[in-house]
C-alpha positions as CSV (number, residue, x, y, z in Angstrom):
1,X,-92.4,-37.6,16.9
2,X,-94.6,-36.7,19.9
3,X,-92.8,-36.4,23.3
4,X,-94.3,-38.4,26.2
5,X,-93.3,-37.1,29.6
6,X,-91.7,-39.8,31.7
7,X,-93.1,-40.8,35.2
8,X,-95.6,-38.0,35.0
9,X,-98.0,-39.1,37.7
10,X,-95.1,-40.1,40.0
11,X,-93.6,-36.6,39.6
12,X,-96.8,-34.7,40.2
13,X,-97.6,-36.9,43.2
14,X,-94.1,-36.8,44.5
15,X,-93.8,-33.1,44.4
16,X,-96.9,-32.8,46.5
17,X,-98.0,-29.7,44.5
18,X,-100.5,-27.2,46.0
19,X,-102.4,-24.3,44.8
20,X,-100.2,-21.2,44.9
21,X,-96.9,-23.0,44.7
22,X,-93.9,-21.4,43.1
23,X,-92.4,-24.1,40.9
24,X,-89.2,-24.4,38.9
25,X,-89.1,-26.6,35.9
26,X,-85.4,-26.7,35.2
27,X,-85.7,-28.7,32.0
28,X,-88.8,-27.8,29.9
29,X,-88.1,-30.3,27.2
30,X,-91.3,-31.4,25.6
31,X,-93.4,-29.3,28.0
32,X,-95.5,-32.2,29.3
33,X,-94.4,-31.9,32.9
34,X,-94.9,-28.1,32.8
35,X,-98.5,-28.4,31.5
36,X,-99.4,-30.9,34.3
37,X,-97.7,-28.7,37.0
38,X,-99.7,-25.7,35.7
39,X,-103.0,-27.5,36.3
40,X,-102.0,-28.4,39.9
41,X,-100.8,-25.0,41.1
42,X,-103.7,-23.0,39.7
43,X,-104.0,-19.3,39.0
44,X,-102.4,-18.5,42.4
45,X,-99.3,-20.4,41.4
46,X,-96.1,-19.4,39.5
47,X,-94.2,-21.6,37.1
48,X,-90.6,-20.7,36.1
49,X,-89.3,-22.8,33.3
50,X,-85.8,-22.9,31.7
51,X,-84.3,-24.7,28.7
52,X,-81.3,-24.1,26.6
53,X,-83.2,-25.0,23.5
54,X,-85.3,-22.2,22.0
55,X,-87.6,-24.7,20.4
56,X,-88.3,-26.3,23.8
57,X,-89.2,-23.0,25.3
58,X,-91.5,-22.4,22.4
59,X,-93.2,-25.8,22.7
60,X,-93.7,-25.3,26.5
61,X,-95.3,-22.0,25.9
62,X,-97.7,-23.6,23.5
63,X,-98.6,-26.4,25.9
64,X,-99.2,-24.0,28.7
65,X,-101.1,-21.4,26.7
66,X,-104.3,-22.1,28.6
67,X,-102.5,-22.2,32.0
68,X,-104.1,-19.9,34.6
69,X,-100.9,-19.7,36.6
70,X,-98.2,-17.0,36.2
71,X,-95.6,-18.3,33.8
72,X,-92.1,-17.2,33.1
73,X,-90.2,-19.3,30.5
74,X,-86.7,-18.4,29.4
75,X,-83.8,-19.8,27.3
76,X,-81.1,-20.6,29.9
77,X,-78.9,-23.3,31.4
78,X,-80.3,-24.5,34.7
79,X,-76.8,-24.0,36.2
80,X,-77.8,-20.3,36.1
81,X,-81.2,-20.8,37.7
82,X,-80.2,-18.3,40.5
83,X,-79.9,-15.5,37.8
84,X,-83.3,-16.4,36.4
85,X,-85.0,-16.4,39.7
86,X,-83.4,-13.0,40.6
87,X,-84.6,-11.6,37.3
88,X,-88.1,-12.6,38.0
89,X,-87.9,-11.3,41.6
90,X,-88.3,-14.7,43.2
91,X,-86.4,-15.4,46.4
92,X,-87.6,-18.9,47.2
93,X,-89.3,-21.7,45.4
94,X,-91.6,-24.4,46.7
95,X,-90.9,-27.2,44.2
96,X,-88.3,-27.9,41.6
97,X,-88.1,-30.5,38.9
98,X,-85.0,-31.6,36.9
99,X,-85.9,-34.1,34.0
100,X,-82.4,-35.0,32.8
101,X,-83.6,-36.9,29.7
102,X,-83.7,-35.5,26.2
103,X,-87.1,-35.0,24.6
104,X,-87.8,-37.1,21.6
105,X,-88.0,-34.0,19.5
106,X,-84.5,-32.9,20.6
107,X,-83.1,-36.3,19.6
108,X,-85.0,-36.8,16.3
109,X,-85.6,-33.3,15.0
110,X,-83.0,-30.8,16.3
111,X,-80.5,-31.5,13.5
112,X,-77.6,-31.1,15.9
113,X,-76.4,-34.6,15.9
114,X,-77.7,-36.2,19.0
115,X,-78.9,-39.4,17.3
116,X,-76.5,-41.9,15.8
117,X,-79.3,-43.2,13.7
118,X,-79.4,-39.9,11.6
119,X,-76.7,-38.4,9.4
120,X,-76.3,-34.8,10.8
121,X,-73.6,-32.3,11.6
122,X,-71.6,-33.3,14.7
123,X,-72.6,-30.5,17.1
124,X,-74.4,-32.1,20.1
125,X,-75.0,-28.6,21.8
126,X,-78.1,-28.3,23.9
127,X,-78.0,-24.6,23.1
128,X,-80.0,-24.2,19.9
129,X,-78.0,-21.2,19.1
130,X,-74.4,-21.7,20.5
131,X,-71.9,-18.9,20.7
132,X,-69.3,-18.8,18.0
133,X,-66.4,-20.9,19.2
134,X,-68.6,-23.1,21.5
135,X,-67.4,-26.6,22.1
136,X,-68.9,-29.2,19.7
137,X,-68.6,-32.8,19.2
138,X,-66.8,-32.2,15.9
139,X,-64.1,-30.2,17.7
140,X,-63.6,-32.9,20.3
141,X,-63.4,-35.6,17.6
142,X,-61.0,-33.7,15.3
143,X,-58.7,-31.7,17.7
144,X,-58.6,-33.4,21.1
145,X,-55.8,-35.9,21.9
146,X,-56.2,-39.6,21.7
147,X,-55.8,-39.8,25.5
148,X,-58.5,-37.2,26.2
149,X,-60.9,-38.8,23.7
150,X,-60.4,-42.2,25.4
151,X,-60.8,-40.6,28.8
152,X,-64.3,-39.1,28.1
153,X,-65.5,-42.3,26.3
154,X,-64.5,-44.3,29.4
155,X,-65.7,-41.8,32.1
156,X,-68.8,-40.4,30.5
157,X,-69.8,-43.3,28.3
158,X,-68.5,-46.2,30.3
159,X,-67.5,-47.6,26.9
160,X,-65.4,-50.8,27.1
161,X,-63.8,-50.2,23.8
162,X,-62.8,-46.6,24.6
163,X,-59.1,-47.1,23.7
164,X,-59.9,-48.8,20.3
165,X,-62.4,-46.2,19.4
166,X,-60.1,-43.3,20.3
167,X,-57.2,-44.8,18.3
168,X,-59.4,-45.3,15.3
169,X,-60.9,-41.8,15.4
170,X,-57.4,-40.3,15.5
171,X,-56.2,-42.4,12.6
172,X,-59.3,-41.6,10.5
173,X,-59.1,-37.9,11.1
174,X,-55.6,-37.9,9.7
175,X,-57.1,-39.0,6.4
176,X,-60.2,-36.8,6.4
177,X,-61.9,-34.5,8.9
178,X,-64.9,-36.2,10.7
179,X,-67.9,-34.0,10.4
180,X,-71.1,-36.1,10.3
181,X,-72.8,-38.4,12.9
182,X,-73.0,-41.1,10.2
183,X,-69.2,-41.1,9.8
184,X,-68.7,-41.4,13.6
185,X,-71.3,-44.1,14.0
186,X,-69.6,-46.2,11.2
187,X,-66.2,-45.8,13.0
188,X,-67.6,-46.9,16.3
189,X,-69.5,-49.9,14.8
190,X,-66.3,-51.0,13.2
191,X,-64.5,-51.0,16.5
192,X,-66.9,-53.6,17.9
193,X,-66.2,-57.3,17.4
194,X,-68.8,-58.8,15.1
195,X,-70.3,-60.9,17.8
196,X,-70.9,-57.8,20.1
197,X,-71.9,-55.4,17.4
198,X,-75.5,-54.2,17.8
199,X,-77.7,-51.5,16.3
200,X,-77.0,-49.3,19.3
201,X,-73.2,-49.8,19.5
202,X,-72.5,-46.1,19.1
203,X,-74.9,-45.1,21.9
204,X,-72.2,-44.9,24.6
205,X,-69.8,-42.8,22.5
206,X,-72.6,-40.4,21.5
207,X,-73.6,-40.1,25.2
208,X,-70.0,-39.4,26.3
209,X,-69.6,-36.7,23.6
210,X,-72.9,-35.0,24.5
211,X,-72.0,-35.0,28.2
212,X,-68.5,-33.5,27.5
213,X,-69.9,-30.8,25.0
214,X,-72.5,-29.6,27.4
215,X,-70.7,-30.2,30.7
216,X,-73.8,-31.9,31.8
217,X,-72.4,-33.4,35.1
218,X,-70.9,-30.0,36.2
219,X,-74.2,-28.3,35.3
220,X,-76.2,-30.8,37.3
221,X,-74.1,-30.3,40.4
222,X,-74.4,-26.5,40.2
223,X,-78.2,-26.6,39.4
224,X,-79.1,-28.9,42.3
225,X,-77.0,-26.8,44.7
226,X,-78.8,-23.6,43.6
227,X,-82.2,-25.2,43.7
228,X,-81.6,-26.4,47.3
229,X,-80.3,-22.9,48.3
230,X,-83.5,-21.3,47.0
231,X,-85.9,-24.0,48.3
232,X,-88.6,-22.9,50.9
233,X,-89.1,-25.0,54.1
234,X,-91.2,-28.1,53.2
235,X,-90.2,-27.6,49.6
236,X,-89.3,-30.5,47.4
237,X,-86.8,-31.2,44.6
238,X,-87.6,-34.1,42.1
239,X,-84.9,-35.4,39.7
240,X,-85.4,-37.8,36.9
241,X,-82.1,-39.3,35.8
242,X,-81.4,-41.7,32.8
243,X,-77.9,-43.1,33.3
244,X,-75.8,-44.1,36.3
245,X,-73.5,-41.0,36.2
246,X,-76.3,-38.6,36.7
247,X,-78.0,-40.8,39.3
248,X,-74.8,-41.2,41.3
249,X,-74.5,-37.4,41.5
250,X,-78.1,-37.0,42.6
251,X,-78.0,-39.8,45.1
252,X,-74.8,-38.5,46.7
253,X,-75.9,-34.9,46.9
254,X,-79.3,-35.8,48.4
255,X,-77.4,-37.9,51.0
256,X,-75.1,-34.9,51.7
257,X,-78.1,-32.6,52.2
258,X,-79.9,-35.0,54.5
259,X,-76.9,-35.5,56.8
260,X,-77.5,-32.6,59.1
261,X,-81.3,-33.0,59.2
262,X,-82.2,-29.9,57.2
263,X,-83.4,-32.2,54.4
264,X,-85.2,-35.5,54.3
265,X,-85.0,-38.0,51.4
266,X,-88.5,-39.0,50.4
267,X,-87.5,-41.8,48.0
268,X,-85.4,-44.3,49.9
269,X,-85.1,-46.2,46.6
270,X,-85.6,-44.5,43.3
271,X,-89.0,-44.7,41.6
272,X,-88.9,-46.4,38.2
273,X,-91.5,-46.8,35.4
274,X,-94.2,-49.4,35.6
275,X,-94.3,-52.2,33.0
276,X,-97.3,-50.4,31.5
277,X,-95.4,-47.2,31.0
278,X,-92.4,-48.9,29.6
279,X,-94.6,-50.7,27.0
280,X,-96.1,-47.4,26.0
281,X,-92.9,-45.4,26.2
282,X,-89.7,-47.5,26.0
283,X,-87.4,-44.6,26.8
284,X,-88.8,-44.6,30.3
285,X,-87.1,-48.0,31.1
286,X,-83.9,-46.4,32.4
287,X,-85.6,-43.5,34.2
288,X,-85.0,-43.1,38.0
289,X,-86.9,-40.5,40.1
290,X,-85.5,-39.3,43.4
291,X,-87.1,-36.7,45.6
292,X,-85.9,-34.7,48.7
293,X,-87.8,-32.3,51.0
294,X,-86.5,-29.4,53.0
295,X,-87.2,-30.1,56.7
296,X,-89.2,-27.3,58.3
297,X,-89.1,-28.8,61.8
298,X,-85.4,-28.9,61.9
299,X,-85.2,-25.2,60.8
300,X,-87.8,-24.2,63.4
301,X,-86.0,-26.0,66.1
302,X,-82.7,-24.2,65.3
303,X,-84.4,-20.8,65.2
304,X,-85.9,-21.4,68.6
305,X,-82.6,-22.4,70.2
C-alpha cells in the first residue's frame, strides 16, 4: 500500500520553510513529508530525520535520494532527538515536524501486529528490531493484572467496555496463551453487544496496547520539550496528531510555552484536512495540525534589558 502524507501542503506552508533551514523530521514514516521539505530547503539546507522503524528510514532515504540538501537519517526514538542532534554537531534547528500517525506501510506490512484486520504476532513495537525482553502487546495481554489491562484500555483507548474486555482476556489466557492479533480481535469483538459490534470494534484496544508498548505519550512529551529547547528564534514546530490523547498533550504544552511570551501559537484552532483530502485519503479525517513559533522579539527585548 502506498503511503500518502497527511496535510502535506498545510505542513509545508505552516512551517514557513526557507532555503538553508535546518529541519528535524521526527517521524520519517513514509518519507513523503521529508521529500517535500527537501525541495523547499534546497542545497543550503539540512534535514535530520529519525524513526524507530529501520524500514521507514530506508524508504525515506529512497524518497530523498535526489535531494540536494544535506541529509542525516537515523534509526532512533524522537525522545532522544537531543542525542541525534549532538551526534550531527547541530546546536539549533529552524523547524521541526512530528507526524504522530502510523504510515500505511507500518500498519499493513510491518508484520508486528498493529492491524486488527491481519493475523500477526502480538508485538506492536515501533522498533523494527526490539531488544530482547522489550515490552510487547503479548506480554501485556498474558502477564499484566486484570486491573492494569483495564486501566490502559480505559486511559489510552478510551474504551467503554474496558472492564469486560480485561476480564475476558484474563479468563481466556488461563485456557491458552494469547499470541496472535486475530485471537485478540475475536476476544474484543465478543465483548461488544451485538447491536454495537462493528468492523472496527477492536481499534481502541489495539490503540491502547500500542501506546502502552511504546510509551507514546511519554515519548511525545520528551520529544516536544527537546525540540523546543533546540529551536532557533523564529523557528517553528508543527505537530500532526490523530487522537485526543496526543492532541491534548500538544495543545497543553504549546499553551505552556506561550505563557511567558517566548513562543507564539500560530494555529489558534487546529488545522484539519479538507473534504477533498479526506475523500482521497480517509485516514486524514482525524488529523489535527498545530504549529508554534519561537518569538524572536521577546528574546531580543530580554537581552537588551
